[in-house]
N, C-alpha and C positions, 0 to 999 in steps of 0.2 A: 335814763335808758340803760337796761341791763346789757351784759356782754352777749347774751343770747339774742336779744333784739337787734343789737348792732350787727351781729353776724347775719341774721336773717334779712335785715334791711339792705345790707351790702350785697347779698346774693341777688335780691330783687332789683337793685340798682344796676348791677352788672347785666342782669337779664334785659333791662331796658336799653342798655348800651348796645348789646348784641342785636336786639330786635331793630334798633334804629338803623343799623347797617343793612338789615335784611330787605328793606323796601327796594333798595337799588338792585339787588339780585333778582327779586321778584319781577321788577319791571323789565330788566334785561332778558329774563327767561321768557317773558310773554312775547318777545319779538320773534321767537322761533317755534314754540310748542303751545299746545292747548292747555287750559287750566288744570284739567284732571290729570294730564300727564305730568305737569310740574308738581302738583300736590302729591301724586303717588310717589314720584321719585324723591322728593324732599323728606317725606315721612318714612319711606323705605330706607333711605340712607341714614336717617336719624336713628331708626330702630336697629340697624346693623351696627352702627357706631356704638350704641349703648350695650348691645349684646357683647361686643368685644371688650368694652370698658368694664362691664360687670364681671366678665371672666378673669380679666387681669386683677381687678379689685379683690375678688374672692380668693384668687390664688395667693396674692400678697398677704391677705388676712390669715389664710391657713398656714403659711410659712412662719408668720409671727405668732401663731398659736391663738389668734383671736377667734372667739366663738362667733359663728355666723348665725344670726337669728333669722329664721325664715318667716316670711309673711304667711298669713292664712291664705291658702291657695284659692279658696272660694271667693274671699273678699278681693284678692288681687285680680282674679279673672273678671269679677263684676266691675271693679274699678277701672280696669284696662278697657273693658268694653264701653262703659259709660263715657269715660274721658276720650276714648278714641273716636266715638261717634260725634261728640261735641267738637273735637278737633278737626275732623274731616269736613264737617259742615262749615265751621268757621273759616278754615283756610280756603275751602272751595269757593264760598261766596266772596271772600276777599280777593281771591285770584281772578275770578270772573269779573269782579268790579274793577280791579286795577288794570285790566286789559283795555277798558274803555273810559278810564278816568285817569287823572294825573296823580303823581306820588303825593303832592301836597294835599289834595282832597282825601286821598286814601289814608294817609297817616293821621289826619285830623279825625275823620269819621271812625276809623278803627279805634282810636283812643277814647271814643265815647263809651267804651265799656266801663270807664270810670264812673259814668252816670248810671248805667244799667245794673251794675253790681249792687249798689245800695237799694235801687228800686226793686230788683228781684229778691234781694235779701229781706225787704219788708214783707213781700208776699209770703216768704217761708218763715216769717216770724222773727227775723233778726233786724232790730231797729237800730240804725246808726245814731250816734250822738250828734247834738247840734254842731259841735266843732267839726266833725267829719263831713257833715252836710255843707258847712261853710268851705271846707277845704276842697270838696268836690266842685262847688260853684267857682271857686278861684281858679282851679286847674282847668276847667272847661273854658273860662274866659281867656286864660293864658293860651290854651291850645288854639282857640279861635284866632287870637291876634298873631300867633306864631305861623299859622298855616293859611289864613284867609285874608291877609292884608291886601291882597290884590282883588278880593271879591270872591266869595264862595258860591258858585252855582251848584245846582242839584240836578244830576242826570241819572239815567238808568244805572250806570256804573256806580254812582254814589249810593243809590238805593240798595244795590246788591251788597255793597261794602257795609252799609248800615245793618243789614240782616246779619252779616258776618260779625259785626261788633256785638250784637245781641248774643250770638252763639259763643263768642269769646267770653262774655260775661257769665253765661251758664257754665262754660268750661272752668272758669276760675272758682265758682261756687262748688262745682262737683269735685274739683281737686281739693278744695278746703275740707270737704267731707272725708274723702278717702285717704288723704295723705297722713291723717292722724291714726290710721288703722293699718297701713301697709308700708313697706319700704318705698321711699320716694323715687329712687332711681329705677327700681323694678316697675313701679307704676308708670313712670315716664316711658320706659322701654315698651311696656305692654300697650300703652295708648298708641304709640307709633306703629306697632305691628298691626293693630286693629285698623288704624286709619289708612295704612298703606294697602292692606287687603281690600278695603272698601274703595280706595282710590284706584286700585288696579282694575277692579270690576267695572267701575264707571268709565275708566279709560278704554277698556275693551269694548264696552257698549257703544261709546261715542266714536270710537275709531282711534287707534294709536297713530302717532306722528311718524313721519319718515325718519329713517336712520340718520340722514344728513342733518335734519333739523334737531334731532335728538342730540347729536354730537355738538352742534353749535350751542345748545343750551346746557351742556354738561358742566361747565364751570359754575353756572348759577345753581344747578342742581346740587353740586358738591358743597358749595359754600353754604347755601340755605339749609341743606340737609344736615351738615355737621355743626355749623355755627348757630344758625337761627333755630334749628330744631333740636338736634342731638344735645348741644350744650345749653342753649338758652332756655328751652322748655324744661330741661331737667333742673336747672338752677331755679326756675319758677316753682316747680313742684316742691323741691327741697326748701326753698326760701319761704314758701307759704305756710310751712308747718308751724303751728303755734302763733300765727300772725293774723290779726283782724283782716278779713277779706277786703274791706273798704280801704284800709291803709295800704294793703298790697297793691291794689289797683291804682291808687294815687302815685305810688312810687313807680310802678311799671308804665304809667302814662308818660314818664320822662322819655319814652322811646321817640316821641316826636321831637323833643328838644335835642336828643342825640342825633336824630336824622339831620336836623339843621346844622349841628356841629360838624358832622362828617361831610355835609355838603360844602361847608366853608373850607374844611381841611383838605378834602380830596378833589372836589369839583371847583374850588375857588369861587363859590357863590358869595354874594355880598348881601347879608341880611339887612332889612330895613329897621328903622327905629321901633316900629310896631312889633316886628318879629322879636327883637331883643327884649322888648317889654313883656311879650308873651312868654319867653323863656324865663324871665325873672318871676313872673306870676306862678308858673308851674313849679319852679323851685321853692317859692314861698309856700305854696300849698303842701309840698312834700315836707318841708321843715316844720310848718305849723302842725301837721298831722302827728309829728313825733313829740311835740312839746306838751307836757302835762299841765294844760292851762288851769284846770280846776284846782289842782294841788297848789300851783303857784298863787292863785287868787286867795285860797284858804290861808296859805302861809303869810300872805301880805295883809290878811285880815279884811279883805274886800268882800268875801262871802263867808257865811257861817258854816262850820263843820257840822256834819250830821250827828257826830258823837255827843 
């Protein structure tokens, strides 16, 4: 593993950690406001946070005499629009789903983007290796044991969350395309501004919430807006640069494992043996995805080199 890969994988792992805490904020927010209100606020706060961050970043760079390379404006606007549309669709379906399903089902079903990314990748001509297919299968089995040990039922909320997972998969693939062509932080900021505008329109069409309920949900807005959106999605965008999209999804699927960890740490939940086995399987899939199996087998003389 190169130092570049280690850095990128670390960013994606940190993304999973922060996303794992976000389900709690989403669920608490749904106790007070409607899904479009929550989605609008979290994307708006994320966008404002990144505007401020980029201003400070560029100011520091200028003071240090570092040349600021600007992205192609046309490509940045196109990428912001495409990523923003995918993001608002994914978060809205997830938010409507989590209102009528539990966090356990939501975290498992959302993480199924780990399956949809390679499937959609095949459609656009990107065929995953057999090893990555195996890793996907192991991670899905682990996610199931982690979240469905008590029995996984399927409701309307689960179906909405499933559509959201498909949208997240498209979002990951769209990011993989544009992040190689524009500044990652600017792309993340642009997607939030587009998503927040669309969320605001939908919030006004469906009717805004009362000021009292709005204020009750404010802590969840702020946390999800800054941490789950502003920081985590930016880490995702930057971390995906130069990384295979399937490997990225396997690492980010650790969000369910992180959700379990923080449930133990903060809510004093007690995981079952099956849940711990599920965590182990997901970690196994992540580790296996990083191991150059073919190179090791060639070195051991178990398979012949093409040379």
